[in-house]
N, C-alpha and C positions, 0 to 999 in steps of 0.2 A: 466575510473574509476581508482582510486588510487590502487596501489598494496598493498593490506592489507588482513588481515584475514577475511574471510566471517563469518557471524554470524552462530552459531549452534543453531537450534531451537529444543527444546525438544518435545517429542510427546504430552505432556500435553499442551504446548504452541501452537502447531500446531492445535490441536483439537479446542482450543479456537478461534484461528485465522480463522478456517474454518467456525465456527458459525458466527462470525462478518463479515467475508469476503462475505459470501452468502447474509447476510442482506444488506451489503453495495452495492453489485452488483445489487440487486433488486431495492434498493432505487435510485441508479444512473439511472437505466433503466426507471423507472416509472416517474422520474423527468426530463427526456430529453426535453419534450414539454415546460417546464417552462424556459428552456434556462438559468438557473442560473450558469451553469458551461460549458465553452467551452472546446474543445478537447485539445487545447494547455495548458490550466491551468491544466487539469487532468494529462496530460503527464509530466508537470513540477513537479507536486506533486509526481507522481510515480517514476520519475527519482531521485528526492531528497531522497525518502525513500530507493530506491535501492542502491544509493551511500553509505548510512550509513550501510546498511545490507550486502553490498558487494556481491550481487547476479549477477554473470557474465551472466547467462542465461537470467534473466530479463532485465539486461542492454542491451543485444543484441536485444531482442524483442522490448523493449520500445524505443530504439534508432530508430528503423525502424518506429514505430508508431508515434514518435515525428517528424520524417522527413516528414511523410505523412500528418501531421497536419500543416506543413509549417514552423516548427522551423528550424533554420540553424544548420548545423553540429557543427559549432563553439560554439553556445550557449549550445547545447546538451553536448558537451565535457566539457564545463565549469561546468555545473550542476553535471556531473558525477565526476568531480574533487572537488566538494564542493565549487565552486566559483559561487556566485549568483549576481555578480555586474551588469550583463546585463538582469536580470529578470525585466519585466515591474513593475512599482511601484504598480499598482493595484493588482498584483499577489504576491508581495513579502511577505506579512503576511502569506498567505496560504503556500507558499513554505518553509518559515522559520519554520512555525508550523510543517510541514511534517517532516522536519529534526529533530526537537525536539521530535516529536512523535516517530520516529525511535530510536533516542538516548536513550529515556526514556523507551524503550521496551514496547510500547503501553500504557504507563502510563503518559500521558501529565499532566502538572500541571493545577490546576484550573485557575491560572492567564493566562496561554497560551490559554485555551479554551475561557475564557472571552474576551480576546483580539481578538480572531478569530470571536466571535459572534458580538463584537462591530464593527469590520471592515466590515463584510459581512452580518450580520443578521443571525438569528437562522437557517433558511432553508438552506442557502448556506454553513454555517459552518458545518452543518450535512453532506453535500455532500463532503466537503473537507475531513472530517474524514472517510466517506464511501470510498473514493478513497485511503486513507491511509490504511484502513482495507483490502481492496482488494489486494493492491500490497504487503502488508506485508505477507498475506497468500501465494501469489505466490512466494515471496522470500523464505518463509519457505520450499516450495516444491522444488524450483529451487536450493537452496544451498544444500539441502539434496541429490538431484540427482547429483549435481556436486561433492560432497564428495564421493558418491558411484562410480562415473566414475573415480575419482582419485584413489580410492581403487583398482579398476580393473587394473589400470596402475601401481600398487605397489607404490603409492604415498599417502597412507592413512594419514589422520590427526589423531593424537593420542587423540585429544580432542573429536572427533566424535566417533560414534559407528554404527555398521552395522544395528542394529535394527531400529534406527530412520532414517537412510539413505534409508531404504526400506519402512518402514511404513508411514513416512510423505507423500511421493508422493501417495502411494496407498490409504491412508485414505482420502486425499484431492480429489482424482479422484472419490472415492465412495460417500463421504458425501456431497461434495460441490454441485453437481447437485441435489441431493435429497433436500438439504436445500434451494436451489434456488427455486425449485418448491413449497416447503412448504411456504416460505416467499412470493412468488408471489401470491399464493392462499389467504393467510391471509391478503395480502395488499388490497383485495377487501372488507374486513370487518373491518379492523382497520389500522390506520396509522403506518407505520414502523418508529420506533424511534431509533436513534443512540445516541443522546444526552439526558441527564437528563433535564426534564422540568424546573429545577431550573435556567438553563442558558437562558431560554426564557424571563425571566424578567430582564436580564442584560441590 
């Protein structure tokens, strides 16, 4: 990963990410039998988002997960450096979307979503965004923990503050499991939606 400033997530941002991250987690789990997304693609998406947000903890974890999926260390290092030249052509739109998603701070343009749907179809596009939601939530927790760790080493970042460094991880650990259970139960009665239905007609 490039040596750069990690993103600082506000508590309000993290609460929103927990909501969407839990929904994304459940959608990915219940869609596994459809085999719309393989493990390598999911890890490429997560590495791309992590590279933008600069989460060293998530970089470490997802490097190991990517290696276990069969990705080479060279390709993993390239993604973490923002280099996508060796991404398979069939995955390139999803990975570039993931990068845009992170750069836009979870506000991707309509055009980028439409391109995603055009490339993969509505259902798979939802899974790509679900993976982006999940990793961004864990980036928010991971960067906060990293800033807190550096504070303990007397290397605090003046742009961060102690409240979010403590609350972001705690709120995630409390609310994420509860929302996962809630979304899993509601999935028996209604379809989990990540994308607006307006994109289904694209």
